[in-house]
C-alpha positions in Angstrom: -15.0 0.3 22.8 -13.5 -3.4 23.6 -15.9 -3.6 26.4 -19.0 -3.4 24.1 -17.6 -5.4 21.2 -19.4 -8.6 20.9 -17.8 -11.7 19.3 -14.4 -9.9 19.2 -12.6 -12.7 17.4 -15.2 -12.7 14.9 -14.9 -9.0 14.4 -11.1 -9.1 14.2 -11.1 -12.0 11.5 -13.5 -9.9 9.5 -11.3 -6.9 9.7 -8.3 -8.9 8.6 -10.3 -10.3 5.5 -10.3 -6.7 4.1 -6.7 -7.2 3.5 -7.7 -10.6 1.7 -10.1 -8.5 -0.3 -8.0 -5.5 -1.3 -4.5 -6.8 -1.8 -5.5 -8.4 -5.1 -5.4 -4.9 -6.2 -1.9 -4.2 -4.8 -0.6 -7.5 -6.5 -2.4 -7.8 -9.9 -2.8 -4.1 -10.7 0.1 -2.0 -9.1 3.0 -4.8 -9.0 2.6 -7.5 -11.7 0.1 -7.7 -14.4 -0.9 -4.2 -15.2 2.6 -2.8 -15.2 3.8 -5.5 -17.5 0.6 -5.2 -19.9 1.0 -1.4 -19.7 4.6 -1.6 -20.8 3.5 -4.1 -23.6 0.6 -1.7 -25.2 2.5 1.5 -24.6 5.7 0.4 -26.6 5.4 1.6 -30.3 6.1 -0.6 -33.3 9.7 0.7 -33.6 10.0 -0.3 -29.9 10.0 3.4 -28.9 9.2 4.2 -25.2 7.6 7.5 -26.0 3.9 7.8 -25.8 1.4 10.6 -26.3 -0.8 11.4 -23.4 -3.4 14.0 -24.2 -1.1 15.4 -26.8 2.1 15.5 -24.5 5.2 13.4 -25.5 6.4 11.3 -22.5 8.4 8.1 -21.8 5.9 5.4 -20.8 7.3 4.5 -17.7 7.8 7.9 -16.5 4.2 8.7 -17.3 3.4 5.6 -15.1 5.4 6.9 -12.1 3.7 10.2 -12.4 0.4 8.7 -12.5 1.1 6.9 -9.2 2.4 10.1 -7.8 -0.7 12.2 -8.8 -3.1 9.5 -7.3 -1.6 9.5 -4.0 -1.2 13.4 -3.9 -5.0 13.6 -4.4 -5.7 11.0 -1.7 -3.1 13.0 0.5 -5.0 16.1 0.2 -8.5 14.9 0.9 -8.0 12.0 3.5 -7.4 14.2 6.5 -10.7 16.1 5.9 -12.5 12.7 5.1 -11.3 11.0 8.3 -12.1 14.1 10.4 -15.7 13.9 9.0 -15.8 10.2 9.5 -14.7 10.7 13.2 -17.2 13.4 13.8 -20.0 11.7 12.2 -19.5 8.0 13.2 -19.6 7.1 9.4 -16.2 5.4 9.1 -17.5 2.3 7.5 -19.5 4.2 5.0 -16.6 6.1 3.8 -14.6 2.8 3.7 -17.1 1.3 1.6 -17.2 4.2 -0.9 -13.6 4.2 -1.6 -13.5 0.4 -1.9 -16.3 0.4 -4.6 -14.8 3.3 -6.1 -11.6 1.2 -6.6 -13.1 -1.9 -7.6 -15.1 -0.2 -10.2 -12.0 1.3 -11.6 -10.2 -2.1 -11.8 -13.2 -3.3 -13.9 -12.7 -0.3 -16.1 -9.3 -1.3 -17.1 -10.8 -4.2 -19.0 -11.4 -1.6 -21.7 -7.8 -0.4 -21.7 -5.6 -1.0 -24.9 -3.1 0.7 -27.1 -5.7 3.1 -28.6 -6.9 4.7 -25.2 -3.8 5.1 -23.1 -5.7 8.2 -21.4 -8.5 5.8 -20.4 -5.9 3.4 -18.8 -4.2 6.0 -16.8 -7.2 7.6 -15.4 -8.7 4.3 -14.4 -5.3 3.4 -12.8 -5.2 6.4 -10.9 -9.1 6.1 -9.7 -8.2 2.7 -8.7 -5.4 3.9 -6.6 -7.4 6.6 -4.9 -10.1 4.1 -4.0 -7.4 1.6 -2.8 -5.5 4.4 -0.6 -8.8 6.0 0.7 -10.4 2.7 2.0 -7.2 1.8 3.9 -7.3 5.0 5.8 -10.5 3.9 7.5 -9.6 0.3 7.6 -6.3 1.0 9.4 -8.3 3.1 11.9 -10.2 0.1 13.2 -7.3 -1.7 14.4 -7.0 0.4 17.9 -10.8 -0.1 18.3 -11.2 -4.0 17.8 -8.1 -5.1 19.8 -5.9 -4.5 22.8 -2.6 -2.9 22.4 -0.7 -6.4 23.1 -2.7 -7.8 20.1 -1.9 -5.1 17.6 1.5 -6.6 16.2 0.1 -10.0 15.5 -3.4 -8.8 14.5 -1.9 -6.5 11.9 0.5 -9.3 10.7 -2.4 -11.5 10.2 -4.3 -9.0 8.0 -1.2 -8.7 5.8 -0.5 -12.5 5.7 -4.3 -13.0 4.7 -3.7 -10.4 1.9 -0.6 -12.2 0.7 -2.3 -15.5 0.6 -5.6 -14.3 -1.3 -3.7 -12.1 -3.8 -1.3 -15.0 -4.6 -4.2 -17.3 -5.2 -5.9 -14.9 -7.6 -2.5 -13.9 -9.2 -1.9 -17.8 -9.9 -5.1 -18.2 -11.7 -4.8 -15.1 -13.6 -1.2 -16.3 -14.5 -2.5 -19.5 -15.8 -5.1 -17.7 -18.0 -2.4 -15.5 -19.6 0.1 -18.5 -20.3 -2.6 -20.9 -21.4 -5.6 -19.0 -22.6 -7.0 -21.6 -24.7 -7.8 -23.6 -21.8 -10.0 -20.8 -20.6 -11.4 -20.2 -23.9 -9.8 -16.9 -24.2 -8.5 -15.9 -27.5 -4.9 -14.7 -26.5 -2.9 -13.4 -23.5 -3.9 -9.9 -23.9 -7.5 -10.4 -23.4 -6.6 -12.6 -20.5 -4.6 -9.7 -18.9 -7.7 -7.5 -19.3 -9.9 -10.1 -17.9 -7.5 -10.4 -14.8 -8.3 -6.6 -14.1 -12.1 -7.3 -14.4 -11.7 -10.3 -12.0 -9.7 -8.2 -9.6 -12.4 -5.6 -9.2 -15.1 -8.2 -8.8 -12.8 -10.0 -6.1 -12.1 -6.7 -4.1 -15.8 -5.7 -3.9 -17.3 -9.3 -3.4 -14.8 -10.3 -0.5 -15.3 -6.8 1.0 -18.9 -7.8 1.8 -17.5 -9.9 4.8 -16.1 -7.0 6.8 -18.7 -4.6 5.4 -21.4 -6.7 7.2 -19.4 -7.4 10.6 -17.4 -4.4 11.4 -19.1 -2.0 14.0 -20.8 0.6 12.0 -20.7 3.5 14.6 -18.7 2.3 17.7 -19.1 5.7 19.6 -22.9 6.0 18.7 -22.1 9.6 17.1 -24.9 11.5 15.4 -24.6 12.7 11.8 -24.6 16.5 11.9 -25.6 19.0 9.2 -22.4 20.9 9.5 -20.5 17.7 8.8 -17.7 19.6 6.7 -17.1 22.0 9.4 -16.8 19.3 12.0 -14.2 17.5 9.6 -11.9 20.5 9.8 -12.3 21.1 13.6 -11.6 17.3 14.3 -8.4 17.3 12.1 -7.3 20.5 13.9 -7.9 19.0 17.1 -5.8 15.9 16.3 -3.1 17.8 14.6 -2.6 19.9 17.9 -2.3 16.5 19.9 0.1 15.1 17.6 2.4 18.1 17.6 2.7 17.6 21.5 3.6 13.9 21.1 7.3 14.0 20.5 7.6 10.3 20.0 4.7 10.4 17.4 6.6 13.3 15.5 9.8 11.4 15.2 8.1 8.1 14.2 6.2 9.8 11.5 9.5 11.5 10.2 11.2 8.0 10.2 8.2 6.3 8.6 7.8 9.1 5.8 11.6 8.5 4.7 11.8 4.8 4.8 8.3 4.4 3.2 9.5 6.6 0.3 11.7 3.5 -0.5 9.4 0.7 0.4 6.5 1.9 -1.5 8.4 3.1 -4.5 10.2 -0.3 -4.6 6.6 -2.2 -4.4 5.1 -0.1 -7.1 8.1 0.0 -9.6 9.8 -3.3 -9.1 8.2 -5.0 -11.9 9.0 -2.1 -14.4 12.5 -2.2 -13.2 12.9 -5.9 -14.0 11.1 -5.4 -17.4 13.0 -2.5 -18.6 16.6 -2.9 -17.1 17.0 -6.6 -17.2 14.5 -7.6 -20.1 12.5 -10.1 -18.2 9.7 -11.9 -19.8 6.3 -11.2 -18.1 6.2 -14.9 -16.7 9.4 -14.3 -14.8 8.5 -11.0 -13.5 5.2 -12.3 -12.2 7.1 -15.4 -10.6 9.5 -12.9 -8.9 6.5 -11.3 -7.3 5.1 -14.7 -6.2 8.4 -15.2 -4.5 8.2 -11.8 -2.7 4.4 -12.6 -1.7 5.1 -16.2 -0.2 8.4 -15.0 1.6 6.5 -11.8 2.9 3.8 -14.1 4.7 6.8 -15.4 6.7 8.4 -12.1 7.1 5.2 -10.6 8.6 5.2 -13.0 11.6 9.0 -13.2 11.9 9.2 -9.6 12.7 6.2 -9.5 14.7 7.9 -12.2 16.9 11.1 -10.3 17.0 9.2 -7.2 18.1 7.6 -9.2 20.8 11.0 -10.4 22.1 13.3 -7.4 21.7 10.8 -4.5 21.0 9.2 -2.6 17.9 12.3 -0.2 17.5 14.9 -3.2 17.2 12.7 -4.9 14.8 12.1 -1.8 12.6 15.9 -0.9 12.6 16.9 -4.3 11.3 14.4 -4.0 8.6 15.5 -0.5 7.6 19.1 -1.6 7.3 18.3 -4.5 5.1 16.2 -2.3 2.9 19.2 0.0 2.4 21.5 -2.9 1.4 18.6 -4.1 -1.0 18.8 -0.6 -2.9 22.6 -0.9 -3.1 22.3 -4.4 -4.3 19.8 -3.4 -6.9 22.4 -1.3 -8.9 24.5 -4.5 -9.6 21.7 -6.9 -10.3 22.0 -8.2 -14.1 20.6 -11.8 -14.1 17.4 -13.5 -13.5 18.7 -15.6 -10.7 20.2 -12.5 -9.1 16.9 -10.6 -9.4 15.1 -13.7 -7.6 17.6 -13.7 -5.0 16.9 -10.0 -4.4 13.2 -10.6 -4.4 13.5 -13.2 -1.6 15.2 -10.6 0.5 12.6 -7.8 -0.3 9.8 -10.3 0.8 11.3 -11.0 4.2 11.3 -7.3 4.9 8.3 -6.2 2.8 5.5 -7.6 5.0 7.4 -7.0 8.0 8.0 -3.4 7.7 4.4 -2.8 6.6 2.5 -4.6 9.4 5.1 -3.4 12.3 4.8 0.2 11.2 0.9 0.1 11.4 1.0 -1.5 14.8 3.7 0.7 16.2 1.7 3.8 15.3 -1.3 2.1 16.8 0.6 1.9 20.2 1.5 5.8 20.1 -2.1 6.9 19.7 -3.5 8.3 23.1 -5.6 5.5 24.8 -8.4 7.9 25.6 -9.1 9.2 22.1 -12.0 8.1 20.0 -10.7 10.0 17.0 -8.8 6.9 15.3 -9.5 7.8 11.7 -8.1 11.1 12.4 -5.0 9.9 13.8 -4.6 7.5 11.2 -5.2 9.8 8.5 -1.8 11.6 9.4 0.0 8.1 9.1 -1.8 7.4 5.8 -1.0 11.0 4.7 2.5 10.5 5.5 2.6 7.2 3.5 0.9 8.7 0.5 3.0 11.8 0.5 6.1 9.2 0.7 4.8 7.4 -2.5 4.3 10.9 -4.2 7.9 12.0 -3.6 9.5 8.5 -3.9 7.8 7.7 -7.1 8.2 11.1 -8.6 11.8 11.2 -7.7 12.5 7.8 -9.1 10.8 8.9 -12.5 12.8 12.3 -12.5 15.9 10.5 -12.0 15.4 8.1 -14.8 14.4 11.2 -17.1 17.4 12.9 -16.3 19.9 10.0 -16.4 18.1 7.8 -18.6 18.8 4.8 -16.3 16.6 3.2 -13.8 19.3 1.8 -11.9 20.4 5.2 -10.5 16.7 5.8 -9.6 16.9 2.4 -7.5 20.3 3.4 -5.9 19.0 6.7 -4.9 16.1 5.1 -2.8 18.9 4.0 -0.4 19.3 7.7 0.7 15.7 7.7 1.8 16.2 4.6 4.0 19.3 6.1 5.5 17.6 9.4 6.5 14.6 7.3 7.9 17.1 5.2 10.1 18.5 8.5 11.4 15.0 9.6 12.8 14.3 5.9 13.9 17.2 6.0 16.1 15.8 9.0 18.0 12.4 7.1 18.7 12.0 6.0 22.2 8.9 3.7 21.8 7.1 3.5 25.1 6.1 0.4 26.9 2.3 -0.5 26.8 1.7 1.2 30.2 3.5 4.5 28.9 1.8 4.8 25.5 0.4 8.3 26.2 4.1 9.6 27.2 5.0 12.9 25.6 8.6 12.1 25.7 
């Protein structure tokens, strides 16, 4: 593929720009403004946390946790089949476009979400999550097609870094709109928050045009077959048997599954924790996430450098150990400054562990395969199922104990199990990337 790739650097930059396009969803919708807005509009006049969802009474934050779990369960079920169809038909870019537009349209739909239509807000947030997660499957699959193995770590880090920069720029604008709505001709902060959802959807769809125009459409010149669904199943079955034979890949995916339960749950529910357990106002919660984003840019490149010097395994082990300490520390955080300090540490390891996990897995994929979307679907399904179980267990523990601190502490167990599997992984050198040991 690389031999036929024209303007390689241009293609790589365009690929990284999809992180710039879609990361505003991760920051604005999943991490900052939407969770704060959601908690605000779902809190009753008597400060009750109980909401009615299609006639069922449930705690608002528990409903939010479960909605995240449900959305990723859906994508975990359908993405292997879709990726197999994409590989067998050469339609990877078309699938990526579909999910990106689905997610961006759902973000626009959140503009109409308020206290009178909680069901609409949850449906749109679930749809946006499905669009985001679905597009990432096909986006990640491009990494081994547009770069050499020695470029994986830095290119992956570049994508995440661009995502952090772009999302911070939009978040700062949105924060100004919410804090000083009169300067923008907006009646109040609530309307400004809903406008931020609208702008996020337009940003996502708009900047996606850069990778959509430049990424190779059908790099292996595959023909669209009428039996596309059947070939999708066949493709996934073939890749499954290959993965089953590669022990190092099995162990890495097991490790990735458990530590992702902790990482992804922290990303999705950190703002909710700060709001409910510490009573932090919205502007301080958003400032916390801004700290995480800025530090995460540094962390992505720092751990890519450590990986280059000492290897991927050492770098990942260091980060998982730090994450375990974060979970223990979260139980004892009570002040805004303690929360800011913890956010700084989270930022250092959040970007690094995401970018390095993606590039490490890329190195484990057999060099002679053309089924990159199918291989990455297993990686993404592992991550999505980790989010399903992580956010679900977080919600269950809060519901049973009535305390989010217990939920945060429990995440440390997931990191310890992930660390155990990671220590069993022998990540091969470049020239041994097809080894089955």
